[in-house]
C-alpha positions in Angstrom: -97.8 -1.4 -73.5 -95.2 -3.7 -71.6 -96.3 -4.1 -68.0 -93.8 -3.3 -65.0 -93.1 -6.7 -63.6 -90.3 -6.1 -61.3 -88.9 -3.8 -58.5 -86.5 -1.9 -60.2 -89.0 -0.4 -62.5 -87.5 -1.7 -65.9 -90.1 -2.6 -68.6 -90.0 -6.6 -68.4 -90.2 -8.3 -71.6 -93.4 -10.1 -72.4 -93.5 -14.0 -72.9 -92.7 -14.6 -76.5 -90.7 -11.5 -77.0 -87.0 -11.7 -78.2 -83.8 -10.1 -76.9 -80.0 -10.4 -77.1 -78.2 -11.2 -74.0 -74.7 -12.0 -72.7 -74.4 -14.8 -70.2 -72.3 -13.9 -67.1 -72.4 -17.2 -65.2 -74.1 -20.3 -64.6 -76.7 -20.9 -61.7 -77.6 -23.6 -59.3 -79.7 -25.8 -61.5 -77.5 -25.3 -64.3 -79.1 -22.3 -66.2 -77.0 -19.4 -67.7 -77.6 -16.2 -66.0 -77.8 -13.0 -67.8 -79.5 -9.5 -67.3 -82.0 -7.6 -69.5 -83.4 -4.0 -68.7 -82.5 -5.0 -64.8 -84.2 -8.3 -64.8 -82.3 -11.6 -64.3 -82.8 -13.9 -67.1 -82.1 -17.5 -66.6 -81.3 -19.5 -70.0 -80.9 -23.2 -69.9 -78.1 -25.0 -72.1 -76.2 -21.7 -72.2 -72.4 -21.5 -71.7 -70.6 -18.7 -69.8 -70.0 -15.5 -71.9 -72.3 -16.6 -74.7 -74.0 -13.9 -76.6 -77.3 -15.2 -77.4 -80.5 -14.2 -79.2 -83.3 -15.8 -76.8 -87.1 -15.7 -76.4 -88.7 -15.2 -73.0 -90.8 -18.2 -71.8 -91.4 -17.1 -68.5 -91.7 -13.9 -66.7 -92.1 -13.4 -63.0 -91.6 -10.2 -60.6 -87.9 -10.5 -60.1 -86.7 -13.0 -62.8 -87.4 -14.4 -66.1 -86.6 -17.5 -67.9 -85.6 -17.8 -71.9 -84.7 -20.3 -74.5 -82.1 -20.0 -77.0 -82.9 -19.0 -80.5 -79.6 -18.3 -81.8 -75.9 -18.5 -80.5 -74.8 -15.2 -82.0 -71.3 -15.6 -80.5 -70.1 -18.5 -78.4 -68.4 -18.2 -75.2 -64.7 -19.5 -75.1 -65.9 -22.8 -73.0 -68.6 -23.6 -75.5 -68.1 -26.9 -77.3 -69.8 -29.4 -79.4 -71.3 -31.8 -76.8 -69.8 -35.6 -76.7 -73.4 -37.0 -77.0 -75.2 -36.4 -80.1 -78.5 -36.0 -78.1 -77.3 -34.1 -75.3 -79.2 -30.9 -76.1 -82.5 -32.8 -76.2 -82.0 -35.5 -73.4 -82.8 -34.5 -70.0 -79.9 -36.6 -68.6 -77.1 -34.0 -69.1 -77.3 -30.1 -69.1 -73.8 -28.8 -69.3 -72.3 -31.3 -72.1 -72.1 -28.1 -74.3 -69.4 -26.6 -71.7 -65.7 -27.6 -71.5 -65.0 -29.9 -68.4 -62.5 -27.2 -67.1 -65.1 -24.5 -67.1 -67.8 -26.8 -65.6 -65.5 -27.4 -62.5 -64.8 -23.8 -62.4 -68.5 -22.7 -62.5 -69.4 -25.4 -59.7 -66.5 -24.2 -57.6 -68.1 -20.6 -57.8 -71.7 -21.7 -57.1 -70.8 -23.7 -54.0 -68.9 -20.8 -52.6 -71.2 -17.9 -53.4 -74.1 -20.0 -52.2 -72.6 -20.6 -49.0 -71.5 -17.1 -48.6 -75.1 -16.0 -49.6 -76.7 -17.9 -46.7 -73.6 -17.2 -44.0 -72.7 -13.8 -44.5 -69.2 -13.0 -42.9 -68.7 -16.8 -42.1 -65.0 -17.5 -42.3 -64.0 -21.0 -43.7 -60.6 -22.4 -45.6 -62.2 -23.1 -49.2 -60.4 -25.6 -51.1 -59.8 -26.1 -55.0 -62.6 -28.5 -56.5 -61.4 -32.3 -56.8 -61.7 -33.2 -60.5 -63.4 -36.5 -61.3 -61.1 -39.3 -62.3 -63.5 -39.6 -65.1 -65.4 -37.0 -67.3 -67.2 -39.7 -69.3 -68.0 -43.5 -68.5 -68.4 -42.8 -65.0 -72.0 -43.7 -64.3 -72.7 -47.1 -62.8 -76.4 -46.9 -62.3 -78.9 -45.6 -64.6 -82.8 -45.6 -65.0 -83.9 -45.7 -68.7 -87.4 -45.8 -69.9 -89.1 -47.8 -72.7 -92.4 -47.7 -74.7 -93.4 -48.4 -78.0 -90.1 -49.6 -79.1 -88.1 -46.8 -78.1 -85.4 -47.3 -75.3 -83.7 -44.2 -73.7 -84.1 -41.3 -71.4 -86.7 -38.7 -71.1 -86.3 -35.5 -73.1 -85.7 -32.3 -71.2 -88.8 -30.9 -69.6 -90.8 -33.8 -71.4 -92.1 -37.3 -71.0 -91.1 -38.0 -74.8 -88.4 -40.7 -74.8 -85.3 -39.9 -76.7 -84.1 -43.2 -78.4 -80.5 -43.9 -77.7 -77.8 -46.5 -78.9 -75.2 -45.3 -76.3 -74.8 -43.1 -73.3 -71.3 -41.5 -72.9 -71.4 -40.8 -69.4 -72.6 -44.6 -68.4 -69.9 -47.2 -67.9 -69.4 -49.4 -70.9 -70.3 -52.4 -69.0 -74.0 -51.1 -68.9 -74.0 -49.8 -72.4 -72.8 -53.1 -73.8 -76.2 -54.3 -72.7 -78.5 -52.1 -74.1 -79.2 -54.5 -77.3 -79.8 -57.1 -74.6 -82.2 -55.0 -72.6 -84.1 -54.0 -75.5 -84.6 -57.5 -76.5 -85.7 -58.4 -73.1 -88.1 -55.5 -72.6 -89.6 -56.3 -76.1 -90.1 -60.1 -74.9 -92.0 -58.6 -71.9 -94.8 -57.6 -74.1 -95.9 -54.8 -71.5 -98.0 -51.9 -72.7 -97.3 -48.4 -71.8 -94.1 -46.7 -70.3 -91.9 -48.9 -68.7 -89.1 -47.7 -66.3 -86.1 -49.8 -65.4 -82.8 -49.8 -63.5 -79.5 -51.1 -64.6 -76.5 -51.1 -62.5 -73.1 -52.7 -61.9 -73.2 -54.7 -58.8 -70.6 -54.8 -56.1 -69.4 -58.2 -57.8 -68.9 -56.2 -60.7 -72.0 -58.1 -62.7 -74.5 -56.2 -64.6 -78.1 -56.3 -63.4 -81.4 -54.8 -64.7 -84.9 -55.0 -64.0 -88.3 -53.1 -64.1 -89.1 -50.5 -61.2 -92.4 -49.4 -60.1 -94.0 -46.9 -57.7 -94.0 -49.8 -55.3 -90.4 -50.8 -56.1 -88.0 -47.9 -56.8 -85.0 -50.1 -57.4 -81.8 -50.8 -55.7 -81.9 -47.4 -53.5 -79.4 -45.0 -53.4 -75.7 -45.3 -54.0 -72.7 -43.1 -55.5 -72.9 -43.5 -59.3 -69.5 -42.4 -59.7 -67.2 -45.1 -58.1 -64.2 -43.8 -59.3 -64.5 -40.1 -57.6 -66.2 -42.1 -54.5 -62.8 -43.5 -53.7 -61.6 -39.8 -53.2 -64.7 -38.5 -51.3 -64.3 -41.4 -48.8 -60.4 -40.8 -48.4 -61.3 -37.0 -47.9 -64.0 -37.5 -45.3 -61.5 -39.9 -43.6 -58.5 -37.7 -43.7 -60.5 -34.6 -42.3 -61.8 -36.9 -39.4 -58.3 -38.1 -38.6 -56.1 -36.9 -35.7 -58.8 -37.6 -33.3 -60.0 -40.6 -31.2 -63.9 -41.1 -30.9 -65.8 -42.5 -28.4 -68.8 -43.4 -31.0 -69.0 -42.6 -34.8 -72.5 -41.9 -35.9 -73.0 -42.1 -39.9 -76.5 -40.3 -40.2 -78.3 -41.1 -43.8 -75.8 -44.0 -44.1 -77.2 -45.8 -47.1 -76.1 -49.3 -47.1 -72.7 -48.2 -45.6 -70.6 -46.1 -48.1 -68.9 -44.3 -45.3 -69.8 -46.7 -42.3 -67.4 -49.3 -43.5 -64.4 -47.4 -44.2 -64.8 -45.4 -40.9 -65.0 -48.7 -39.1 -61.7 -50.0 -40.8 -59.8 -46.6 -39.6 -61.1 -46.4 -36.4 -61.0 -50.0 -35.0 -62.0 -49.4 -31.4 -65.0 -47.1 -31.6 -68.6 -48.5 -32.2 -70.4 -47.0 -35.2 -73.9 -46.6 -35.9 -75.6 -46.2 -39.5 -79.1 -44.6 -39.4 -80.9 -44.9 -42.6 -84.7 -44.9 -43.5 -84.8 -47.2 -46.7 -85.2 -50.7 -45.7 -83.5 -52.3 -48.3 -80.0 -50.1 -48.0 -80.4 -51.1 -44.2 -80.7 -54.8 -44.8 -77.6 -54.5 -47.5 -75.7 -52.9 -44.9 -76.4 -55.5 -42.3 -75.9 -58.4 -44.9 -72.3 -56.7 -45.5 -71.4 -56.4 -41.9 -69.0 -58.7 -40.3 -68.1 -56.6 -37.3 -70.2 -56.4 -33.9 -69.1 -52.7 -33.6 -71.3 -52.0 -36.6 -75.2 -51.5 -36.2 -77.6 -50.3 -38.7 -80.8 -48.6 -37.6 -83.9 -48.2 -39.8 -85.0 -44.6 -38.9 -85.6 -41.2 -40.3 -82.6 -39.2 -38.7 -84.8 -36.5 -36.8 -86.7 -39.1 -35.1 -83.6 -40.9 -34.2 -81.9 -38.0 -32.7 -85.1 -36.9 -30.7 -84.2 -40.2 -28.9 -80.3 -40.8 -29.1 -77.9 -37.7 -28.7 -74.3 -37.9 -29.9 -71.8 -37.0 -27.2 -69.0 -34.5 -26.9 -66.3 -37.2 -27.6 -68.1 -38.5 -30.8 -67.8 -38.2 -34.5 -70.7 -37.3 -36.8 -71.0 -38.2 -40.3 -73.9 -36.3 -42.2 -74.9 -37.4 -45.8 -78.5 -36.3 -46.4 -80.4 -36.4 -49.9 -80.7 -33.3 -52.2 -83.2 -31.7 -49.6 -80.7 -31.7 -47.0 -81.1 -32.2 -43.2 -83.7 -30.2 -41.1 -83.5 -27.3 -38.9 -84.1 -29.6 -35.8 -81.4 -31.9 -36.9 -78.5 -29.0 -37.3 -79.7 -27.8 -34.1 -79.6 -30.8 -32.3 -76.1 -31.7 -33.5 -75.1 -28.1 -32.6 -76.4 -28.5 -28.9 -74.9 -32.1 -28.8 -71.5 -30.5 -29.3 -69.8 -33.7 -30.9 -66.1 -33.3 -31.5 -66.4 -33.2 -35.2 -69.1 -33.3 -37.9 -68.3 -34.3 -41.4 -71.2 -33.0 -43.7 -71.4 -34.4 -47.4 -73.9 -32.4 -49.4 -75.3 -33.1 -52.9 -76.7 -29.6 -53.2 -75.4 -26.2 -52.4 -78.5 -24.5 -51.5 -79.6 -27.1 -48.9 -76.1 -27.1 -47.4 -76.0 -23.4 -47.2 -79.3 -23.3 -45.6 -78.4 -26.1 -43.0 -74.9 -24.2 -42.2 -77.3 -21.2 -41.5 -79.5 -23.1 -39.3 -76.4 -24.5 -37.4 -74.6 -21.1 -36.7 -77.7 -19.2 -36.0 -78.4 -21.8 -33.1 -74.9 -21.3 -32.1 -75.0 -17.7 -31.7 -78.4 -17.9 -29.9 -76.7 -20.2 -27.2 -73.3 -18.6 -27.4 -71.8 -21.7 -28.3 -68.5 -21.6 -30.2 -68.6 -23.4 -33.6 -66.8 -23.1 -36.7 -66.6 -24.3 -40.4 -63.0 -25.4 -40.8 -62.9 -26.3 -44.4 -65.2 -26.8 -47.6 -64.3 -28.7 -50.8 -66.4 -29.3 -53.9 -66.3 -32.6 -55.7 -67.0 -33.2 -59.2 -69.1 -36.3 -58.8 -71.4 -35.7 -61.9 -69.6 -34.4 -64.8 -71.6 -33.0 -67.8 -74.3 -32.0 -65.3 -74.8 -28.9 -62.9 -74.8 -31.3 -59.8 -72.0 -31.1 -57.6 -70.9 -32.9 -54.2 -69.4 -30.9 -51.3 -67.4 -31.9 -48.2 -67.4 -29.6 -45.2 -65.7 -30.1 -41.6 -67.5 -28.4 -38.8 -66.4 -28.2 -35.1 -68.1 -27.3 -31.9 -66.2 -26.3 -28.9 -67.2 -28.5 -26.0 
């Protein structure tokens, strides 16, 4: 007898049982979303409007997960992936979907996620910004090597999928694959080897092994073509104002620090970054006495230093987002404007919720002026988002 596993009282499928489902949309994390007997079903590697025969691999109280056994009727956006190993490699999870539909789904995911966490919040929602390249855009990758196999981990596995090419990676890197494999073989190291390949600022290709102690060059935007538009948008949204001081929180090596310093030539600018490698890179690049890089986590920094009402704050946290303390500290500081660049819709929506909850508690007038998603990572579910926050000082 099937056991009732969820609130609506429908009979949940047991793990290993099969069902026919239709995909309604895609979710944060990339899986297709369907419903079966009142239960939400997440199906990896699905496409919108697919009709699928699936096998349930996980059943919880309110949701389940399933794998595709058969594509009964493909949705109109389903296509043959550009990469021959896309459906097994763990690198890309949306190559089976047309680029136009990928953008449409990301635009919808960002909007719905923000609205879910922030009921009734009004803002201008701009169309998603397409990437200049949908393939050959990555300038940094971290392949793996073991027992003569060079490539990336398979999906949900540490088994290496051997590759000769990677269609989302710039050719300057893929052209070096043979050379890198020969170099790895010459090292004669046993076990799994992790390495990093990247295009440096002088356009040379560099590569080397990474470890738990050495995590490589640190964070950088992997799509330099779209990064140009991302920076331009952040600059444009901050324009029309003069600022006493500019604070670039989670600054990295200065992706936003230096363009903002060039636009606002009289304001001092402080980059706050925890990774010492990135701080040193930013300091080495700087030739302007107005620019300062501080090695610190952002929360600790804000406990000692507060932006002022005539300041601009740029906030570009990692996927985990900022913290409740950071969002509330920024709200209470009441800077003239906050430009928040996010790489995960859920952490963004949660951070906005913290921000506006505190605004309501303190009766501070704050607004979310505009939001725009950016296609920074084509062929995957990842999406970048830029938002503009204003606080009435």
